[in-house]
DOFIFI-981826 format. One record per atom (N, C-alpha, C): atom name; x, y, z. Coordinates in nm, 3 decimals, always signed. Example, Ala and Ser with C-alpha at 12.3 -4.5 7.8 and 13.67 -1.06 7.14 Angstrom:
(atom "N", (+1.319, -0.569, +0.780))
(atom "CA", (+1.230, -0.450, +0.780))
(atom "C", (+1.320, -0.330, +0.780))
(atom "N", (+1.285, -0.225, +0.708))
(atom "CA", (+1.367, -0.106, +0.714))
(atom "C", (+1.290, +0.003, +0.787))
END
This chain:
(atom "N", (-0.347, +1.729, -0.328))
(atom "CA", (-0.474, +1.635, -0.468))
(atom "C", (-0.568, +1.704, -0.446))
(atom "N", (-0.623, +1.731, -0.552))
(atom "CA", (-0.742, +1.781, -0.537))
(atom "C", (-0.902, +1.662, -0.579))
(atom "N", (-0.996, +1.701, -0.476))
(atom "CA", (-1.070, +1.555, -0.499))
(atom "C", (-1.233, +1.609, -0.516))
(atom "N", (-1.326, +1.547, -0.578))
(atom "CA", (-1.461, +1.563, -0.578))
(atom "C", (-1.541, +1.423, -0.551))
(atom "N", (-1.576, +1.401, -0.443))
(atom "CA", (-1.691, +1.303, -0.430))
(atom "C", (-1.843, +1.330, -0.434))
(atom "N", (-1.881, +1.255, -0.532))
(atom "CA", (-2.038, +1.298, -0.545))
(atom "C", (-2.123, +1.171, -0.491))
(atom "N", (-2.241, +1.194, -0.439))
(atom "CA", (-2.331, +1.079, -0.367))
(atom "C", (-2.453, +1.123, -0.447))
(atom "N", (-2.474, +1.006, -0.521))
(atom "CA", (-2.618, +1.029, -0.589))
(atom "C", (-2.700, +0.928, -0.507))
(atom "N", (-2.852, +0.975, -0.500))
(atom "CA", (-2.966, +0.905, -0.449))
(atom "C", (-2.934, +0.813, -0.307))
(atom "N", (-2.865, +0.822, -0.256))
(atom "CA", (-2.830, +0.741, -0.105))
(atom "C", (-2.900, +0.830, -0.009))
(atom "N", (-2.954, +0.792, +0.072))
(atom "CA", (-3.026, +0.815, +0.205))
(atom "C", (-2.896, +0.830, +0.322))
(atom "N", (-2.825, +0.710, +0.346))
(atom "CA", (-2.696, +0.709, +0.467))
(atom "C", (-2.582, +0.749, +0.410))
(atom "N", (-2.612, +0.880, +0.423))
(atom "CA", (-2.493, +0.950, +0.372))
(atom "C", (-2.349, +0.907, +0.447))
(atom "N", (-2.369, +0.996, +0.592))
(atom "CA", (-2.238, +0.997, +0.700))
(atom "C", (-2.153, +0.870, +0.711))
(atom "N", (-2.219, +0.720, +0.725))
(atom "CA", (-2.100, +0.637, +0.710))
(atom "C", (-1.972, +0.624, +0.577))
(atom "N", (-2.094, +0.676, +0.475))
(atom "CA", (-2.000, +0.626, +0.350))
(atom "C", (-1.919, +0.708, +0.309))
(atom "N", (-1.982, +0.846, +0.402))
(atom "CA", (-1.874, +0.948, +0.344))
(atom "C", (-1.740, +0.963, +0.415))
(atom "N", (-1.764, +0.914, +0.514))
(atom "CA", (-1.610, +0.876, +0.574))
(atom "C", (-1.535, +0.777, +0.537))
(atom "N", (-1.614, +0.678, +0.508))
(atom "CA", (-1.472, +0.549, +0.467))
(atom "C", (-1.418, +0.630, +0.380))
(atom "N", (-1.524, +0.670, +0.250))
(atom "CA", (-1.481, +0.779, +0.111))
(atom "C", (-1.343, +0.834, +0.144))
(atom "N", (-1.378, +0.917, +0.235))
(atom "CA", (-1.254, +1.020, +0.287))
(atom "C", (-1.134, +0.961, +0.327))
(atom "N", (-1.167, +0.842, +0.386))
(atom "CA", (-1.034, +0.786, +0.449))
(atom "C", (-0.979, +0.704, +0.308))
(atom "N", (-1.073, +0.674, +0.202))
(atom "CA", (-0.995, +0.610, +0.108))
(atom "C", (-0.961, +0.688, +0.043))
(atom "N", (-0.997, +0.802, +0.017))
(atom "CA", (-0.885, +0.926, -0.078))
(atom "C", (-0.788, +0.966, +0.008))
(atom "N", (-0.786, +0.949, +0.126))
(atom "CA", (-0.684, +0.959, +0.242))
(atom "C", (-0.563, +0.898, +0.201))
(atom "N", (-0.580, +0.759, +0.146))
(atom "CA", (-0.520, +0.629, +0.144))
(atom "C", (-0.448, +0.709, -0.019))
(atom "N", (-0.528, +0.695, -0.095))
(atom "CA", (-0.486, +0.767, -0.254))
(atom "C", (-0.381, +0.872, -0.237))
(atom "N", (-0.384, +0.928, -0.155))
(atom "CA", (-0.329, +1.048, -0.167))
(atom "C", (-0.242, +1.030, -0.092))
(atom "N", (-0.243, +0.944, -0.020))
(atom "CA", (-0.040, +0.925, +0.051))
(atom "C", (+0.044, +0.806, -0.071))
(atom "N", (-0.028, +0.758, -0.123))
(atom "CA", (+0.051, +0.692, -0.288))
(atom "C", (+0.063, +0.804, -0.389))
(atom "N", (-0.012, +0.916, -0.383))
(atom "CA", (+0.070, +1.038, -0.484))
(atom "C", (+0.119, +1.100, -0.463))
(atom "N", (+0.137, +1.143, -0.330))
(atom "CA", (+0.185, +1.275, -0.277))
(atom "C", (+0.336, +1.313, -0.355))
(atom "N", (+0.427, +1.224, -0.410))
(atom "CA", (+0.538, +1.240, -0.479))
(atom "C", (+0.517, +1.322, -0.617))
(atom "N", (+0.373, +1.329, -0.693))
(atom "CA", (+0.311, +1.422, -0.767))
(atom "C", (+0.292, +1.558, -0.730))
(atom "N", (+0.329, +1.623, -0.875))
(atom "CA", (+0.277, +1.772, -0.816))
(atom "C", (+0.096, +1.738, -0.760))
(atom "N", (+0.060, +1.815, -0.687))
(atom "CA", (-0.034, +1.823, -0.610))
(atom "C", (-0.167, +1.905, -0.746))
(atom "N", (-0.101, +1.957, -0.834))
(atom "CA", (-0.211, +2.073, -0.907))
(atom "C", (-0.253, +1.985, -0.999))
(atom "N", (-0.164, +1.849, -1.045))
(atom "CA", (-0.193, +1.837, -1.166))
(atom "C", (-0.230, +1.700, -1.127))
(atom "N", (-0.335, +1.621, -1.004))
(atom "CA", (-0.336, +1.512, -0.945))
(atom "C", (-0.526, +1.549, -0.896))
(atom "N", (-0.607, +1.442, -0.972))
(atom "CA", (-0.757, +1.509, -0.960))
(atom "C", (-0.862, +1.351, -0.959))
(atom "N", (-0.891, +1.359, -0.803))
(atom "CA", (-0.951, +1.218, -0.774))
(atom "C", (-1.133, +1.261, -0.823))
(atom "N", (-1.162, +1.191, -0.850))
(atom "CA", (-1.320, +1.240, -0.911))
(atom "C", (-1.388, +1.053, -0.836))
(atom "N", (-1.483, +1.077, -0.748))
(atom "CA", (-1.555, +0.960, -0.712))
(atom "C", (-1.711, +0.956, -0.726))
(atom "N", (-1.787, +0.901, -0.771))
(atom "CA", (-1.896, +0.867, -0.825))
(atom "C", (-1.973, +0.766, -0.719))
(atom "N", (-2.065, +0.774, -0.617))
(atom "CA", (-2.130, +0.687, -0.541))
(atom "C", (-2.245, +0.671, -0.557))
(atom "N", (-2.347, +0.617, -0.640))
(atom "CA", (-2.524, +0.578, -0.645))
(atom "C", (-2.573, +0.518, -0.621))
(atom "N", (-2.643, +0.471, -0.514))
(atom "CA", (-2.770, +0.327, -0.471))
(atom "C", (-2.886, +0.309, -0.614))
(atom "N", (-2.883, +0.241, -0.687))
(atom "CA", (-2.976, +0.204, -0.779))
(atom "C", (-3.093, +0.149, -0.712))
(atom "N", (-3.230, +0.244, -0.682))
(atom "CA", (-3.296, +0.185, -0.639))
(atom "C", (-3.415, +0.070, -0.658))
(atom "N", (-3.405, +0.026, -0.758))
(atom "CA", (-3.504, -0.057, -0.849))
(atom "C", (-3.424, -0.207, -0.843))
(atom "N", (-3.244, -0.208, -0.867))
(atom "CA", (-3.205, -0.372, -0.853))
(atom "C", (-3.140, -0.363, -0.762))
(atom "N", (-3.157, -0.237, -0.608))
(atom "CA", (-3.053, -0.253, -0.497))
(atom "C", (-2.910, -0.278, -0.498))
(atom "N", (-2.868, -0.201, -0.627))
(atom "CA", (-2.753, -0.213, -0.639))
(atom "C", (-2.680, -0.123, -0.621))
(atom "N", (-2.476, -0.027, -0.556))
(atom "CA", (-2.424, -0.036, -0.541))
(atom "C", (-2.289, +0.024, -0.632))
(atom "N", (-2.319, +0.156, -0.718))
(atom "CA", (-2.224, +0.162, -0.834))
(atom "C", (-2.130, +0.208, -0.786))
(atom "N", (-2.030, +0.236, -0.791))
(atom "CA", (-1.891, +0.330, -0.767))
(atom "C", (-1.791, +0.335, -0.900))
(atom "N", (-1.796, +0.459, -0.901))
(atom "CA", (-1.697, +0.497, -1.026))
(atom "C", (-1.612, +0.600, -0.962))
(atom "N", (-1.456, +0.548, -0.967))
(atom "CA", (-1.348, +0.654, -0.951))
(atom "C", (-1.276, +0.674, -1.075))
(atom "N", (-1.253, +0.809, -1.086))
(atom "CA", (-1.117, +0.844, -1.188))
(atom "C", (-1.010, +0.908, -1.097))
(atom "N", (-0.876, +0.878, -1.097))
(atom "CA", (-0.789, +0.974, -1.120))
(atom "C", (-0.688, +1.004, -1.212))
(atom "N", (-0.677, +1.159, -1.249))
(atom "CA", (-0.651, +1.252, -1.341))
(atom "C", (-0.464, +1.235, -1.271))
(atom "N", (-0.417, +1.176, -1.384))
(atom "CA", (-0.257, +1.180, -1.323))
(atom "C", (-0.143, +1.262, -1.415))
(atom "N", (-0.059, +1.327, -1.426))
(atom "CA", (+0.006, +1.393, -1.535))
(atom "C", (+0.048, +1.258, -1.633))
(atom "N", (-0.001, +1.271, -1.767))
(atom "CA", (+0.009, +1.175, -1.877))
(atom "C", (-0.050, +1.052, -1.875))
(atom "N", (-0.175, +1.021, -1.778))
(atom "CA", (-0.234, +0.942, -1.727))
(atom "C", (-0.353, +0.917, -1.707))
(atom "N", (-0.477, +0.890, -1.716))
(atom "CA", (-0.621, +0.862, -1.673))
(atom "C", (-0.632, +0.728, -1.630))
(atom "N", (-0.647, +0.703, -1.471))
(atom "CA", (-0.706, +0.579, -1.414))
(atom "C", (-0.827, +0.599, -1.367))
(atom "N", (-0.891, +0.481, -1.363))
(atom "CA", (-1.027, +0.466, -1.364))
(atom "C", (-1.068, +0.341, -1.316))
(atom "N", (-1.174, +0.345, -1.220))
(atom "CA", (-1.198, +0.186, -1.187))
(atom "C", (-1.365, +0.180, -1.137))
(atom "N", (-1.468, +0.084, -1.157))
(atom "CA", (-1.583, +0.109, -1.130))
(atom "C", (-1.629, -0.067, -1.068))
(atom "N", (-1.725, -0.025, -0.992))
(atom "CA", (-1.735, -0.112, -0.955))
(atom "C", (-1.904, -0.190, -0.825))
(atom "N", (-2.015, -0.278, -0.943))
(atom "CA", (-2.123, -0.282, -0.889))
(atom "C", (-2.147, -0.433, -0.781))
(atom "N", (-2.191, -0.380, -0.660))
(atom "CA", (-2.223, -0.472, -0.573))
(atom "C", (-2.342, -0.367, -0.463))
(atom "N", (-2.381, -0.563, -0.398))
(atom "CA", (-2.489, -0.525, -0.314))
(atom "C", (-2.494, -0.458, -0.208))
(atom "N", (-2.348, -0.443, -0.167))
(atom "CA", (-2.294, -0.353, -0.049))
(atom "C", (-2.257, -0.230, -0.087))
(atom "N", (-2.286, -0.133, -0.027))
(atom "CA", (-2.168, +0.039, -0.055))
(atom "C", (-2.013, +0.013, +0.011))
(atom "N", (-2.008, -0.023, +0.111))
(atom "CA", (-1.874, +0.011, +0.170))
(atom "C", (-1.795, -0.128, +0.083))
(atom "N", (-1.790, -0.259, +0.060))
(atom "CA", (-1.809, -0.301, -0.040))
(atom "C", (-1.717, -0.260, -0.168))
(atom "N", (-1.835, -0.187, -0.219))
(atom "CA", (-1.787, -0.150, -0.360))
(atom "C", (-1.678, -0.019, -0.372))
(atom "N", (-1.715, -0.013, -0.295))
(atom "CA", (-1.618, +0.167, -0.184))
(atom "C", (-1.454, +0.104, -0.196))
(atom "N", (-1.435, +0.020, -0.138))
(atom "CA", (-1.344, +0.027, -0.084))
(atom "C", (-1.301, -0.120, -0.228))
(atom "N", (-1.373, -0.196, -0.321))
(atom "CA", (-1.304, -0.238, -0.395))
(atom "C", (-1.284, -0.151, -0.508))
(atom "N", (-1.337, -0.068, -0.554))
(atom "CA", (-1.280, +0.043, -0.663))
(atom "C", (-1.198, +0.141, -0.586))
(atom "N", (-1.158, +0.168, -0.485))
(atom "CA", (-1.052, +0.222, -0.470))
(atom "C", (-0.927, +0.139, -0.455))
(atom "N", (-0.919, -0.036, -0.402))
(atom "CA", (-0.844, -0.122, -0.433))
(atom "C", (-0.778, -0.102, -0.524))
(atom "N", (-0.896, -0.119, -0.660))
(atom "CA", (-0.811, -0.139, -0.799))
(atom "C", (-0.773, +0.009, -0.810))
(atom "N", (-0.775, +0.129, -0.796))
(atom "CA", (-0.736, +0.237, -0.814))
(atom "C", (-0.612, +0.261, -0.788))
(atom "N", (-0.599, +0.173, -0.638))
(atom "CA", (-0.443, +0.211, -0.548))
(atom "C", (-0.310, +0.091, -0.627))
(atom "N", (-0.400, -0.014, -0.709))
(atom "CA", (-0.342, -0.121, -0.782))
(atom "C", (-0.292, -0.061, -0.914))
(atom "N", (-0.357, +0.008, -0.947))
(atom "CA", (-0.348, +0.098, -1.093))
(atom "C", (-0.196, +0.221, -1.052))
(atom "N", (-0.281, +0.280, -0.969))
(atom "CA", (-0.131, +0.370, -0.906))
(atom "C", (+0.037, +0.332, -0.910))
(atom "N", (-0.016, +0.224, -0.840))
(atom "CA", (+0.126, +0.122, -0.810))
(atom "C", (+0.171, +0.094, -0.969))
(atom "N", (+0.114, +0.037, -1.040))
(atom "CA", (+0.173, +0.022, -1.201))
(atom "C", (+0.211, +0.080, -1.297))
(atom "N", (+0.093, +0.241, -1.228))
(atom "CA", (+0.179, +0.414, -1.321))
(atom "C", (+0.308, +0.416, -1.249))
(atom "N", (+0.304, +0.409, -1.135))
(atom "CA", (+0.467, +0.451, -1.065))
(atom "C", (+0.546, +0.362, -1.136))
(atom "N", (+0.520, +0.217, -1.143))
(atom "CA", (+0.610, +0.144, -1.201))
(atom "C", (+0.697, +0.162, -1.371))
(atom "N", (+0.593, +0.236, -1.420))
(atom "CA", (+0.594, +0.239, -1.555))
(atom "C", (+0.685, +0.381, -1.549))
(atom "N", (+0.637, +0.451, -1.414))
(atom "CA", (+0.705, +0.621, -1.437))
(atom "C", (+0.871, +0.592, -1.417))
(atom "N", (+0.895, +0.499, -1.335))
(atom "CA", (+1.018, +0.482, -1.275))
(atom "C", (+1.127, +0.358, -1.389))
(atom "N", (+1.037, +0.341, -1.485))
(atom "CA", (+1.095, +0.253, -1.563))
(atom "C", (+1.144, +0.132, -1.552))
(atom "N", (+1.021, +0.023, -1.457))
(atom "CA", (+1.110, -0.129, -1.368))
(atom "C", (+1.087, -0.188, -1.494))
(atom "N", (+1.002, -0.153, -1.613))
(atom "CA", (+0.998, -0.274, -1.673))
(atom "C", (+1.111, -0.336, -1.768))
(atom "N", (+1.228, -0.230, -1.771))
(atom "CA", (+1.380, -0.190, -1.797))
(atom "C", (+1.447, -0.295, -1.743))
(atom "N", (+1.460, -0.317, -1.573))
(atom "CA", (+1.502, -0.337, -1.525))
(atom "C", (+1.517, -0.505, -1.529))
(atom "N", (+1.634, -0.582, -1.528))
(atom "CA", (+1.697, -0.684, -1.583))
(atom "C", (+1.671, -0.774, -1.410))
(atom "N", (+1.580, -0.942, -1.442))
(atom "CA", (+1.649, -0.982, -1.300))
(atom "C", (+1.580, -0.931, -1.186))
(atom "N", (+1.441, -0.845, -1.130))
(atom "CA", (+1.471, -0.823, -1.069))
(atom "C", (+1.418, -0.923, -1.004))
(atom "N", (+1.310, -1.014, -0.929))
(atom "CA", (+1.329, -1.170, -0.860))
(atom "C", (+1.488, -1.219, -0.818))
(atom "N", (+1.534, -1.252, -0.944))
(atom "CA", (+1.696, -1.289, -0.908))
(atom "C", (+1.741, -1.197, -0.822))
(atom "N", (+1.771, -1.093, -0.841))
(atom "CA", (+1.840, -1.013, -0.749))
(atom "C", (+1.790, -0.984, -0.642))
(atom "N", (+1.693, -0.967, -0.603))
(atom "CA", (+1.590, -1.012, -0.451))
(atom "C", (+1.632, -1.094, -0.423))
(atom "N", (+1.590, -1.195, -0.482))
(atom "CA", (+1.644, -1.362, -0.393))
(atom "C", (+1.791, -1.386, -0.407))
(atom "N", (+1.861, -1.339, -0.489))
(atom "CA", (+2.033, -1.343, -0.425))
(atom "C", (+2.058, -1.275, -0.269))
(atom "N", (+1.991, -1.163, -0.306))
(atom "CA", (+2.009, -1.012, -0.182))
(atom "C", (+1.916, -1.128, -0.019))
(atom "N", (+1.877, -1.219, -0.062))
(atom "CA", (+1.802, -1.257, +0.075))
(atom "C", (+1.920, -1.314, +0.122))
(atom "N", (+1.956, -1.429, -0.015))
(atom "CA", (+2.068, -1.546, +0.053))
(atom "C", (+2.175, -1.490, +0.113))
(atom "N", (+2.257, -1.397, +0.003))
(atom "CA", (+2.365, -1.298, +0.076))
(atom "C", (+2.342, -1.257, +0.240))
(atom "N", (+2.222, -1.212, +0.254))
(atom "CA", (+2.221, -1.190, +0.393))
(atom "C", (+2.223, -1.280, +0.473))
(atom "N", (+2.143, -1.373, +0.415))
(atom "CA", (+2.122, -1.528, +0.531))
(atom "C", (+2.266, -1.589, +0.560))
(atom "N", (+2.353, -1.564, +0.447))
(atom "CA", (+2.450, -1.671, +0.438))
(atom "C", (+2.604, -1.573, +0.542))
(atom "N", (+2.570, -1.441, +0.503))
(atom "CA", (+2.679, -1.343, +0.605))
(atom "C", (+2.602, -1.376, +0.792))
(atom "N", (+2.505, -1.391, +0.815))
(atom "CA", (+2.414, -1.376, +0.938))
(atom "C", (+2.490, -1.536, +0.970))
(atom "N", (+2.480, -1.612, +0.881))
(atom "CA", (+2.510, -1.772, +0.912))
(atom "C", (+2.703, -1.802, +0.964))
(atom "N", (+2.769, -1.664, +0.869))
(atom "CA", (+2.913, -1.705, +0.890))
(atom "C", (+2.948, -1.648, +1.019))
(atom "N", (+2.842, -1.526, +1.031))
(atom "CA", (+2.895, -1.409, +1.169))
(atom "C", (+2.835, -1.526, +1.292))
(atom "N", (+2.733, -1.591, +1.275))
(atom "CA", (+2.700, -1.695, +1.355))
(atom "C", (+2.835, -1.814, +1.441))
(atom "N", (+2.865, -1.807, +1.318))
(atom "CA", (+2.973, -1.942, +1.348))
(atom "C", (+3.093, -1.907, +1.388))
(atom "N", (+3.135, -1.796, +1.321))
(atom "CA", (+3.276, -1.694, +1.394))
(atom "C", (+3.221, -1.709, +1.541))
(atom "N", (+3.082, -1.619, +1.594))
(atom "CA", (+3.102, -1.628, +1.693))
(atom "C", (+3.088, -1.727, +1.802))
(atom "N", (+3.037, -1.834, +1.745))
(atom "CA", (+3.014, -1.978, +1.814))
(atom "C", (+3.156, -2.033, +1.859))
(atom "N", (+3.287, -1.980, +1.734))
(atom "CA", (+3.409, -2.087, +1.767))
(atom "C", (+3.465, -2.003, +1.860))
(atom "N", (+3.432, -1.869, +1.872))
(atom "CA", (+3.555, -1.799, +1.951))
(atom "C", (+3.499, -1.824, +2.080))
(atom "N", (+3.350, -1.804, +2.096))
(atom "CA", (+3.296, -1.870, +2.277))
(atom "C", (+3.350, -1.995, +2.327))
(atom "N", (+3.374, -2.073, +2.202))
(atom "CA", (+3.396, -2.206, +2.260))
(atom "C", (+3.617, -2.214, +2.317))
(atom "N", (+3.683, -2.143, +2.254))
(atom "CA", (+3.790, -2.158, +2.255))
(atom "C", (+3.825, -2.106, +2.407))
END
């Protein structure tokens, strides 16, 4: 995955750069199944001197889609974390739509039935094991 991180009007770059690189690595893990030449992440982090606001804008170009997130807060690291969390949520939704999960029927019910079945099988084994040990 290619990426470009741009800092504007920021004095304390090093800690924010380190945090941003960690967040980029997390995003990179989530999109590693996609062809790396088709994925491009662009992040712009800026501090507004007048109103002491941090603005973080993250754009992720994916095959057939562009994901974007923007956050404004009074703390730089909070804004970076929130913007990247939003992008990660959008990546999961994108992957879900590519897989066609919206066409799968009764996902929650199937999961619930599997859990009940696994629990019932475990109970039956415990009862059988208990019955054999008493004889």
